[in-house]
Structure formats: C-alpha cells, structure tokens
N, C-alpha and C positions, 0 to 999 in steps of 0.2 A: 684369091682373092674374095670370092662368093661370101665364104662365111665370114672373112674379115669385116669385110662390107655391111652384112646383117649383123653382125656384132656392136660394129658403131651406131648400126641405126639402132637397134635398140637400147644400149647405154644410153646415148645421149637424148632419144626418145623421151626414157625413164626418168632421166634428171630433168629434163624441162620441164616434163609434166609436173614432177614433184616440185618442183619451183614457181610452180603456178601458170607457165606459159601456155597460153591457148592453143588447142590441141592444132590448129591450123598450121599456125607457127611453128610448133615443135616438129611436124612431120617436114615440113617444107627445110627447115634446117638440119633436122638428123640425114634428111638424103642428100642435100648437098656438103654436108660433111663426108658421108661416106664415101662419095662420090669423087671427092679430090684428090683420092691417094692413086687414079689414074688421069684426071683430067683437070687440066689448069682451071685457074680459080675465074678468070673472066668469061670462058667457054662454058663452065658449069652454069655460072649466075646467068648469063644469057640464054641457055637451053631451058635453064629451069624457068625463066620468065616465058619463054615460048611454050613449052608445055605447061603452063598455069593457064594461060589465054587460049590454046587448045581445048584443055579440060573443061574451061567454061562456056565451049562455044558450041555445042553439043545441040539441036534441035531438042531432042528428047527431054534434055535437062530442064528448058522452059515449063515442062509439066509440074516441077518439084514446087517453084515458087506460089502457082495458080491453085496446086491441090492444099498447101501450108494456109493460102489464104481462104480457100472453099471449107477448110477445115476450123479455123477463126469464125469464119460468119457462121457456120453451124453450131459451135459453141457458145456464141451469144444469141441464137437464132430461136432458142426455147425449145428444141426438138428433143432432148435428154427426158423429159418429162412424158411425150408422147410415145418414146420408145419403152419407157418405164411400165406405163400403162398398157402396151401391147403385150410385153413378155408375160405381165404380171397374169394377163388374161389367160395366156397359154400354162403356163408353169406354177400359178398361184395355188394351186390344190396339193403340190407337193409339197413334202414334210421343209421346213424352214422355207416358206413361201419368199421372202424377200432376199435370202440369201441365193436362191437358185434365178432371182428376177434379177440380182445384183448380175450374175454371171451372165445370163444370155443378154440382159441390155449392153456389158460393157462390149462384149463381142460385136452388136450390133453399131453401138456408138463408136467404138473404136475406129471399126469398119468405115463410117461415113466422115467420121473427124481427121482419121489417120493419126490419132494420138494417143497413147495409151495412158498418158498423164492426163490428158484431158479427159478421158473416159472415166477414170477414177476419180477425179475431182466431181465433175458433172453429175455422172450416175450415182456416187457414192452420197453425194449431198442431197440427191432425191430419197433415197430409201433411207437415210439414215434417220429420221423422224419417228417412222413406222418401225424401225428395228427397234431404238428405245423405247416404245411406248409397247413392244411385246416381250420385252424384257431379253432381246440379244446380248450377247456378251460383245461390250465395244472388242475385244481385242479378235474376235472369230468374224465378226463384221469387217473390220477392217483389214484382216489377211484376206478375206475373199474376195473384197474390192480389189486390193493390189494385185492378187494372183491373177486374177480373172483379166483383167484390162488388157495386156499385151495380145491377147489373141486377136484383138485387132487388127494389129500390125501385121498379121499375117493374112487377113481378107480384106481385098481390094477395096477403095485405091489404096497403095501401099508405097510411101517416099523412100522404103527402105528397099523394096524390090525394083523401083525404077532405078535407084542408086547402083545397084547389083548389075541392073542391064547395062547401065553405061562404063562400069568398070570391067565386065567380062566381055567384053568386046561385042557388045550389041545384043546380046541375049532378048527375045522378042518380049515385050512388055505385056502382050498382051496373052501371051503362055505363060510368063509369070504370076499374070492376075491370076488366070483361070487355075494354075495351081497353087494357090494361095489357100483357096478354100478349105478342102478336106485337111489340109495340116492345121488351119484357123480354128475348123470345127473341133478337131481332134484335141487341142489345148482348153477349148471352152470344155468340151466333154470330160475332161479329164479336172477340171476344178469342179465342173456341176457333180462328180460321182463324188468329190471328198466333201463338199457341202451337205449331201444328201448324209452322206456318212455321219457327219458331225451332227446335222439337224437331228437325225435320229437319236443320235447318241444324248445330246443335249435336251431331247423331247420338243424341240420347235416344230409348232404345228404350221399344215398349210391353211388358206383362210377358210372360214366355214361356210356351209352349205355346198351344194353341188354345184358341177361345171354349169357356166352358162353360156350357151352360144350365142346370144343374144349380146352379151357383155363382150365376147369376143370380136363379134361383127362391129359394133360403135369403136373399140379400141383399135379395130385395123384399119375401119375408115378413116379414123383421127390421124393413125400411122402412115398411112400410104403416100402423102407427100414426102412426108421423110424418107420413107423407104425406095421411094420411086429414083432418088438420086442413083442408088445403086442400079436400079434396073435402069434407067436410061445411059448413066454414064459407062459403067461398066459392061453394060449390052452391048453398046455402039460399041467401044474399044474390041471386044473380043470378036463380034460379029464384022468388024473392019469397017463399020459405018464413018469412022473417023479415028484420028491417031490420038494415042495416048495424051499428046499436049492439046490437042484441039478438044479431047474430053477432060481436061484441068478446067478450061476455060470456059465451057458449056456448067462444068459442077458450081463454079464462082458465082455465073450468072444465075442458076436454080438456088444455091444457098442465099444468096441477097434478096431474091424475091419471095423465096418462102420468111424468110427473118423478117422481110417488112411486112408480110401478110401477118405471121404471128405477132406484130407489132413489141419487137423484141430489138430491130435495129433502127436506129435512125440517123440523123445525120452527125451528130455528137459521138456516139461510140463508133462509129462505121469508121471516120476519121483514125479513131484509137485503134482499130483493128487492122485499119490500113497499114499505119507504123508499125506495129507488133509485127504483121505480117512480114514486112519488108525488112524489117531487123532481122528476123529469122532466116528468111530468104538469103538475104545477104552472107550470113555465118554458114549456110549449107551450099550453097553457090561457091562460095569461095573456097570452103574445106573440099569440095569436090575439084577443084581447078588444080589446088596444090597436091592433090595425091595424085594429079598426075605426074608430077615429079618424082614421086615415091616410085610409080609404075614404071618409069622411064628408066630409073638408077636399078632397079628390081632386073629388069631385062638388060640392062648393059653390062652388071657384073654376072650375070648366070646365077642371082640367089634361088628362086623356083627350081632350077635344077639341081643345085647343090642341096638344096633340100629334101628334093626328090630322092636324090642318091642317097642321101642319110637317113630317109625313112624306109626306104627298099632294104639298105642295110640291115636295120634292125629285124625288119620283117617284110615277107613280100607276099603276107596274108592280108588282102584287102580289107577284109571286117574288122582285123586288129589296127590298120593304118586309120579307117575310119573313126574307131574308140580312140586312137591317139589323138586325132583332131579333134574332134569332138572335147575330149578334156581339155585341149589346149584353147580351145574357143570358150568354153564354160569359162576357164580363169582368167582370159583377157576381157570378156564380157561383165566379170566384177568390177573391172576398174575403167573400163572406155564404153561410150556410149555407141550404139548401134552402127550409126553413120562411118565414124573413121575406122572403125572393127572392119566394117564391109570394105572399106576402100584398101585396107591393110593389108586383110588376111586373103580376098579374092586372088590377087596375083600368085600368092603365095602357094594358095592350096589347090585351087583350080586345075591348072596344068599336071598337077599330080592324080588327083580323080579322072580326067580326061584320059591318060593313059591307060585306066581299067576301064575304060569303056561307060563311064555315068556321064549321062545328059547334063548339062550346065544349067537347065530350069531345076533337076533333082536335088542338084549342089547348093542351090540358090536358097531353094528353102528349108535345107539343113544347114545353112549356114545363118539366115535368118532369123529362123526357130530357136536356134542356138542362143545367138547374141542376143535376143528380147528377154532370155531368162536374166540375164545381166541389169533389165530394167526393175526388175524384182529382188535382186540381191544387192548387199552392203558390199561396199561402202559408197559407190555411185549410183544403186537404184532408185533412180528420182522418180518412177512410178511407186514403189513400195513408200518412199517417204512422203509421198502425196496422200497415199491411202493412210496412213499411220497418220498425217494431220487431220483429214477430213474425218477422221474415226476418233478422234481426240484421247490417243491413246499413246503409247511407247513402244520402241523398238523391240525392248526386252520382252516385253507380254505378247509383242505380237508373233515374235521367232517360231513359239514353239508349234502355232497352227502354221505358219509359211512352210514349217519342214516337211508337212503331211503333202500341201500342196507343190513342192519343190519333188517331191518322190514321184507322183503322180503327172508331173509335167516332163520328167525325165523318161517317165515309161514313154508317153507320146513322142518324146525327141527320137528314141531307141526304136520307134515303130517308123516315122519320117524317114530316120535315117537307114534303114534296113528293107524297108519296104516301097521301092521306087515306085509302084504305081499310087502310092497316096498322092503323089506330087505330080506325076506325070500323065494318070489317067484321062485326067478332064482335058487336058490340054491334047493330048493324042486323039480324043473322041472327036473333038472339034475340029481337027486335022492342023492345028496349028505348029505341031511338034511330029515328028515321025518315030 
C-alpha cells in the first residue's frame, strides 16, 4: 500500500505541475488521491482540511511572514550599498576585487534579507557598473553573482530553516540558525575560491594602492546599523532572550527604522512593500498548511518506512545511503523551489537518517544546502535567471562558468554531509543540542 500511495503521489504531482497547477494545490490533490485507496472521500477531505488548519496554526510559523516583511524592507532600505562598501574595504585588494566583493556581500545581504534572488538583484546591480568599467566579462560577473547568492539562505535568519523546523517535528530554530553559519560560510568560501582562480586567469586586479585601515573603519561604521540586525535578532534568538517569532517582529521594526533613516522608505513604497509581503506570506503559509496533508498521508500509509526498507534493501552502508539521498535531492531541486521540496522530502528521509543516529539539525543543513543548489540550476533556478538578467547576458554564455561554481559548491555539500561537526559544533558549543 505504501509504495502504491507513493507512486500515486509522484505521478499526480508531476502531471499537475506539468499542467501548471500551483504547487500548493498539487501537493494537496496528490495527497488526497493517494489516500482515497483506503479512506472514504468524505473522511479524507474533512481530515485534509483539519490537517491544513493544524499546519498553519503553529506559533513558530508566524516568524516567516515577519522575516519576509523584514527582508522586503531591507531590500528597499538602501542596505546593499553599505554592505558592498564594507566588504570592498576588506576584500578589495584581492584579485578580481569586485568579484570577491560580490561573493562576500551576497552572503551578508542574503542572510539579512533572507532571499537569494533579492541578494543577486540588489548586490549585482551595485557592482555591475564598476565591473563594466574595469572590463570584467559579463558572463563571469553574472555567474559569480548568481552562484554566491544562495549562501545567504543558510546563514540566519533563514525561512528555509524555520520551515524545516516545523515539518521535522519541532527541531530547535535557535540550534538550526546557529548550525547554518559554517555551511553558509563554506558555500561562500567555495565561490570565493573559484572567483579568485578565474580572476587570476583573466588578469583581473585588486583595487590600487595599499590596504587602508581608515577606509575599513569608515566602511564599518557606515555598515554597523545594517550588520546590527544580525547581532540583535540572531543573538537574541540564540541567547534565548526572545523566540524566533519575537525576533522576526523585532527585525521588522529594526528594518523599518533603518529604511526611514536612510530615506529610502516612505508611505508610498511602504504600502507596496506590505502588499508584496502579504502576498508572498500567504503563499508560503498556505503551502506549509497543505503540506501537512502530505505528512499525514505519508504517516498513515507508511511511506517513510517503505522507503527506508527499500534503501536498506539496496545497501546498509550509511555513506552510500546519504549519497543516494543527495542525488535525489539534487535532481528534485532542479524542478522544485526550496520550500515545497523541504515539505516533501523531510518526512521521507528524516526517519531514515534518524535510524542511523544522525541528528535532525545535521540533516536539516544537508537538506537546505542541497536544495539551495536548485536556485542556481535550470530549468527552475530563479536566482540563476535573476543573475543573468542583472548581468545582461544569456544562459548559454553563463553556464560554462557556472559549471566551475557547481563543482566547488558540490564539494562543499560533501563536506557538510559527511562531517557532522560542520553543522553541529556551534549549537553543541552553545548548549542548544547534545
């Protein structure tokens, strides 16, 4: 029954997505069709409605709309320029100064805004004029911008990690946030290494003159208000001063005040920011609610146990099992956004890795790191296409350089997968997990 239900879910889901049905409706319909083989129609519909309501009733879930609003306020608040200047003051003397600055700023801005596409758009637009003036190839600039932007999705605050916390049965958000730093830094470091190699090969120079501590001091002072968001909000959540939901509300107030002080947010664009945030939040929250139907169907039909048995029937080597999971997630990530993929694959794979003693925090970072790669792979890679559009180039010209970044990022994925301490050391040191 379990494998039959899984087959029905996958087939119906694939057909509906090909037909252009929104992913939330596709998940709900596929789940109900799968359970109809054992549960009467009226019971399954009523139960599905109840599970949707339960899925949207979590207090922790409130953090996502707030962080979405805070991110949009940050995007409009003029923060990208401050961060570009700050990172440029630190990394500007390296070969390919603007390439490496792009990588570093994407990591910071993506973490603050919570959106890889927003980082690629805002930071890419900031460094583009300088790159053109210095004669950087458009394709290299676009590839660097797109490849590095998802690193910020791993560095908190991260809506993807909050979503995983909800669907994984309440894994500590504070532990997940703290665990995201090293994987996010590894992603950015992989991109930085590739950018430096390309810059040396192409002869891109750093900024002229000697390193200036005074310049760094001025850039740091200007960036402190923006960087303060990470310190105040994430520091407060990890220290237990407030919850993730309370921290997200503080992030909104902080972002709004900062945008007003920078004179980039007024009553006119504030209304549009609120509308855009409401639309995005509605889609995400409804998607999480509907995915609760899928979790119920999987538990009821025993799909996770059946998949575990099938994988263990192939091999009992946990290293190989993790490799198989990574391949499946990489393929799925090329066709699905991060949030729905987390909602689908967490209940499938988490019970299996738990059998081998893997901590849910470690698996959460493997999952999110893996699925973030889908942001920069066609055909659905939104961040990749934003980078291409900002860079004013084409997919065919960018892909040869993207391949180099893919290789480096995949090496980072293997490190995160097979070295648990990368994900667990910081939360363990903070006493958040054992």
